[in-house]
C-alpha angles and dihedrals in degrees: 000000000000091000089052092054090048091054091045093049093047089051091050089051091055091048091052093047089051090048091050093050091047089051093049092049089048091052090051096049094038099049109199088216087073089061123089094231119066098176114136126238116258110278121266147145123299122276091248092053089050090050091051092049091046092054090050089048093053095041094053093037091234128178129222086259089061089052095053096097090053091048091051089052088053089050090053092049102039104023134250092308116057140147140221134196132019125350090235094062112004130180111234125205123203116198107166132079095228094050091046089052091048093050104037100032111024094035095024096134091062098042098046103089128097126241116267089243086072087073096052115138094261093053091047085063098040096039098032093248093320093303091148129101094240097047106029117112118253096275146114090279092055091048090051094050094046094045090048092055094042097048103032101039112012102043112115096251092050093046089053090054089066093059092107089053090053091051089049092052092046089054091050090052095048090049089053091048092050092047088064097038128151091022118083114260137215099229104192096082091048092049093048092048093048095049089046092052090052095048091046088055093048091046102046102018097234138101093233124201113267092247090058092046089052090052091053092045091050095053091045092049090051089052092051092049090052092059092084092056092051095075091075092058096039094056098038111011099173096040091046093053091052096048098034105031093145092054090048091055091048091054090051089050091052090053093047091051089052091053093047091052099043104037097067090051092047094048093044091053093047090049091048092050089051089068104272116125095343127134108094104130092213088065095054093100109102115252124214090245089059090064093058097068099075099033113122117193106230097202094053103027095231143096127261116281126220095265092051091052089052091051092050092049092049091050091050093051095044099047094044099043113044097034093052095040090050094048090047092053091050092050094048090045090058093046088054092046093048106038092176089065091048091051092051091051092049090053091052092051092048091051089055104035107017130235118332121261125240117273124224113240091216130020147151127254091276102108091212088069091053108043125033091182137020134193095244127214093251089058092058093068088065095055112083094164090055089052091048091052092052093048091047089050090054093046095048097037112025109184090227122038091199131035116234110284117275128206131206121235096209140010106289135179118236123180091335095313132103118243103195125221113277093016114148114241124201124189118209101223100176093053091056092054091047097045108134090203090062104028126046112229089356096188093054123091104237115154090180090077087077096050096088108161092213091063121080107256090226089057105036096163137003105237093175091072091215093138100023137352118224097149132356113194090158096039122248141249127024093337094050114133105273091209098060093110092052090048092053091048092051092048094049094043097050096039091051094047094045092051094042093053101034142034109224120212136176119250111260111268094005115106119209104254115211094190115135137227133181118249121140081310132017099274137175111288088214107032120232113275112186147155116241120199122190111245090221125040115264116257 
């Protein structure tokens, strides 16, 4: 295996040298002095230093998360706007709130494309030729797909229609908690399973058996784990297939398994909506799959095919499950670490809802046998401290430290520098939330920072960044995550109900560790392990 990596690294080195020579020749024969604009590129390290760092990156199989300290060093040296790579096609990093606002909001139309690497042969297979909201180019097709999700699934009235599903998932999680009581529990698997059940219901419109949900979860987890191996085939598709043929076949097998798992559910739902075996009132909420039937792709004058439906379902499940489960774990970890904050939140919930109701120690799937009372969604609007805790969790522990890469559609000036057409642009999300010039004691967990009395309690903080960016855990501008409102609702709903029903305590002698590690999201390196005690004696 080591020999294989030596050959691969040497081949990469030759490819890079060839690319550098090609870039130099291009710069000679296409003299920038002949161009109207003489603005320089953002500053950055030399090409040789970037090459050295890249080889280290490949050799140690590092992730962008592992490179964050180096990127922060470059930010300190070169400023909040810096570049890496070749002048012909640089990678730009933005690390300040004002520049992010300038790029993503004020010049959003230019900065809203995706890099051409998103359309590499592998991604054409996995993303159905980039027919997904997150990877589609800035086009009429992308606008159609995003508008469909935003209007048909994520609009407030539609989100409200899934309230029974949220109650159902809450009951599932409480049952799982009580099954392990009085032993301490590792919560992350429970959180992920609960969010996945909820998103599966919203996607396919059915409360599927646990075995089927596990099948979907397994194939999605395999897909996520395969993302790290994709980089080889995105950068050098032909070379990667030659050197890593077995891995290439495995990736194709993962995709095929995803199709075999999703397509029967998609077809069954479409048949059911056509009038066959439909009538259960509990299934009247619109499912994401329902919205696919009448979509007509404007750029290609056709409807969605099976593979595109599978890709959209996979995207919906992935983006809504791991990010929310990760954020939920970070928030609960801080409430365990700082019991005084947990106590203050519990007091707020009791003031709004009243004391919790007794929980049944054993019950069937009927949620009425599990929960005699629930913190309802209308209660959440009256809990500013709950909202502040959720916002502080997202600021201090954003599930992703970088937004998905952007690309510019034309040469554009930014802060006195030239961002050339097709350049890749990365925004350093975590650094914005931890900026000491914007946030006092940024590494501390202080929800009170969001309780500004001059701000309407129903709109504590503008996460869209339309007027001003201070933090952007969901991105900003035209490519901002369309599901941020749903994510906030889920976080507030589950945090409130968890704290209302249980007191959460650290395991004796085990300190809550807030160290990070890179998975699909930036998760806890040592997952939360805590005791939970029912607030009211079991009946």
